[in-house]
C-alpha positions as CSV (number, residue, x, y, z in Angstrom):
1,X,0.1,12.8,16.7
2,X,-3.6,14.2,18.7
3,X,-4.1,13.1,22.3
4,X,-6.1,10.4,22.1
5,X,-8.6,9.4,24.8
6,X,-9.8,6.0,26.6
7,X,-12.5,6.7,24.8
8,X,-11.0,6.1,20.7
9,X,-9.7,3.1,22.0
10,X,-11.1,-0.7,21.0
11,X,-9.0,-4.1,21.8
12,X,-8.5,-6.8,19.8
13,X,-7.9,-10.1,21.6
14,X,-8.7,-14.0,21.7
15,X,-10.6,-13.7,24.7
16,X,-8.6,-15.4,26.8
17,X,-7.2,-13.3,28.7
18,X,-10.1,-11.4,30.1
19,X,-11.1,-14.7,31.3
20,X,-9.8,-13.1,34.3
21,X,-12.1,-10.8,35.8
22,X,-9.9,-8.2,36.6
23,X,-8.4,-7.6,33.2
24,X,-11.9,-8.1,31.4
25,X,-12.5,-4.9,34.2
26,X,-9.3,-3.5,32.7
27,X,-9.8,-3.6,29.0
28,X,-13.9,-2.6,29.5
29,X,-12.6,1.1,31.2
30,X,-9.9,1.4,28.9
31,X,-12.5,0.6,26.0
32,X,-15.1,3.4,26.9
33,X,-16.5,5.0,23.6
34,X,-14.9,2.0,22.1
35,X,-15.1,-2.1,21.4
36,X,-13.5,-5.3,22.3
37,X,-13.1,-8.1,20.2
38,X,-12.8,-11.0,20.4
39,X,-12.2,-14.0,18.7
40,X,-14.8,-17.7,17.7
41,X,-15.1,-18.9,14.8
42,X,-16.4,-22.1,16.3
43,X,-18.7,-23.2,19.4
44,X,-17.5,-26.7,18.1
45,X,-14.5,-28.6,20.3
46,X,-13.4,-30.5,17.9
47,X,-14.1,-28.1,15.0
48,X,-11.6,-25.3,17.0
49,X,-8.6,-27.9,18.0
50,X,-8.2,-28.5,13.3
51,X,-8.5,-24.6,13.2
52,X,-6.5,-23.7,15.9
53,X,-3.9,-26.8,16.0
54,X,-0.3,-26.5,14.2
55,X,2.0,-28.5,12.7
56,X,-0.1,-31.8,12.9
57,X,-2.0,-30.4,16.9
58,X,-4.6,-29.6,17.5
59,X,-6.1,-26.4,19.7
60,X,-6.9,-26.8,22.8
61,X,-10.7,-26.8,22.9
62,X,-10.8,-25.3,26.8
63,X,-10.2,-22.1,25.2
64,X,-14.2,-22.2,23.8
65,X,-14.8,-21.8,27.6
66,X,-11.6,-19.7,28.7
67,X,-13.4,-17.0,25.3
68,X,-16.6,-17.4,26.8
69,X,-16.6,-16.6,30.4
70,X,-14.2,-13.5,29.1
71,X,-16.7,-11.9,27.2
72,X,-19.3,-13.1,30.4
73,X,-16.7,-11.4,31.8
74,X,-16.7,-8.6,29.9
75,X,-20.3,-8.0,30.8
76,X,-20.9,-8.0,34.0
77,X,-18.3,-4.9,34.8
78,X,-20.4,-2.9,32.3
79,X,-19.1,-3.2,29.3
80,X,-22.6,-3.3,26.5
81,X,-23.2,-5.9,24.3
82,X,-22.9,-3.1,21.5
83,X,-19.4,-2.5,22.3
84,X,-18.4,-6.6,22.1
85,X,-17.8,-7.9,18.7
86,X,-16.7,-11.8,18.0
87,X,-14.5,-12.6,14.8
88,X,-14.4,-14.8,13.2
89,X,-11.7,-16.1,10.2
90,X,-14.1,-17.3,8.3
91,X,-12.6,-20.8,6.0
92,X,-14.0,-23.7,4.4
93,X,-14.3,-26.2,7.3
94,X,-16.6,-23.4,8.3
95,X,-18.7,-23.0,5.6
96,X,-20.7,-26.3,5.7
97,X,-23.0,-24.1,8.3
98,X,-20.9,-23.7,11.2
99,X,-19.9,-19.7,11.2
100,X,-23.7,-19.5,10.8
101,X,-24.7,-21.7,13.9
102,X,-21.8,-19.2,16.0
103,X,-23.1,-15.9,14.3
104,X,-26.7,-16.8,15.3
105,X,-25.3,-17.9,19.2
106,X,-23.4,-13.9,19.8
107,X,-26.6,-12.2,18.4
108,X,-29.0,-14.6,20.3
109,X,-27.1,-15.2,23.5
110,X,-25.2,-12.2,24.6
111,X,-26.6,-9.4,21.7
112,X,-23.3,-9.5,19.6
113,X,-22.1,-9.4,16.4
114,X,-19.9,-10.5,13.9
115,X,-17.0,-9.4,12.2
116,X,-16.2,-11.7,10.0
117,X,-12.2,-11.9,8.2
118,X,-11.4,-13.9,5.1
119,X,-8.7,-16.7,5.4
120,X,-6.4,-16.2,3.0
121,X,-3.3,-17.8,3.6
122,X,0.2,-15.7,3.1
123,X,2.6,-18.1,3.6
124,X,2.7,-22.1,2.2
125,X,-0.6,-20.7,0.5
126,X,-0.3,-24.4,-1.9
127,X,-1.2,-26.7,1.4
128,X,-3.4,-24.2,2.7
129,X,-5.3,-23.7,0.2
130,X,-8.6,-25.4,0.7
131,X,-9.4,-23.3,3.8
132,X,-9.7,-20.6,1.5
133,X,-13.8,-19.6,1.1
134,X,-15.4,-19.4,-2.5
135,X,-17.1,-16.8,-3.7
136,X,-20.7,-18.3,-3.0
137,X,-19.3,-19.3,0.3
138,X,-18.7,-15.7,1.3
139,X,-21.3,-14.1,-1.0
140,X,-23.4,-16.5,1.5
141,X,-21.9,-15.8,5.0
142,X,-22.3,-12.2,4.2
143,X,-26.0,-12.2,3.4
144,X,-25.9,-14.5,6.3
145,X,-24.3,-12.2,8.6
146,X,-26.1,-8.8,7.8
147,X,-29.6,-11.1,7.9
148,X,-28.9,-11.6,11.7
149,X,-26.5,-8.4,12.6
150,X,-27.3,-6.1,10.0
151,X,-31.2,-5.7,9.8
152,X,-31.7,-2.3,8.6
153,X,-27.4,-1.5,8.0
154,X,-26.1,-2.3,4.8
155,X,-23.5,-5.1,4.7
156,X,-19.7,-3.9,5.9
157,X,-18.5,-5.0,2.7
158,X,-16.1,-8.4,1.6
159,X,-14.1,-7.5,4.9
160,X,-14.8,-5.8,7.6
161,X,-11.2,-4.1,9.0
162,X,-9.5,-1.8,7.2
163,X,-6.2,-1.6,6.6
164,X,-6.4,0.6,9.2
165,X,-6.4,-2.1,11.3
166,X,-4.4,-4.6,9.0
167,X,-1.2,-1.5,8.8
168,X,-1.2,-0.4,12.4
169,X,-1.3,-3.0,15.2
170,X,0.2,-2.7,18.2
171,X,1.3,-5.0,20.8
172,X,2.7,-5.0,24.2
173,X,3.7,-8.5,25.6
174,X,2.9,-9.4,29.5
175,X,6.1,-11.2,30.8
C-alpha cells in the first residue's frame, strides 16, 4: 500500500467529540490538507430530537451546542472553513425549509459548505419510508445548496459521498 501522509486524511464525525478543545486541535493537526466533516442536520432542538431519537426516545438536543462548539474549536485551532464541511442526512422532515436554513446558517456564520446525503432506510423500510424525500424535494435541496455553496461550480450530484466513502470506513473506539 502507498504511504499515507497526514495531508491525505479526512475525518467524518458527529462533531460532538470536537467540543473538547484538545480533540479539535488533534483533528486539525491530523487533517492538514484534508477536511473535517461534522453532522448537524438541524438547528431546531425539537426536530433534532426527532431525527436523532430511537425506540420512541428523543435525541439529546444539547448536542447541537456541542457540535457548534466543536466547529468553533476547530476554527480556533486554525482549520480553514474551506476544510470543514457539515453533513446533513436529508429527510422529509427537513424538506419543509429546515435544511435550507441549516445550509444558509453554516455558509453565513462559518463559511462552511454542506454535504447532503439522502436518507434511504436499509432496515424497516416500510416503517421509515415516509422519511424518504421525493424526487422534487431532492432536486430542490441540491439546487438550493448549489446556489448557496457553489455559485460557480457544478453540482456534486445526487450524493456527495462516493462508494469509496461508504465502503472503506475504519473506526477506532476510545475506551
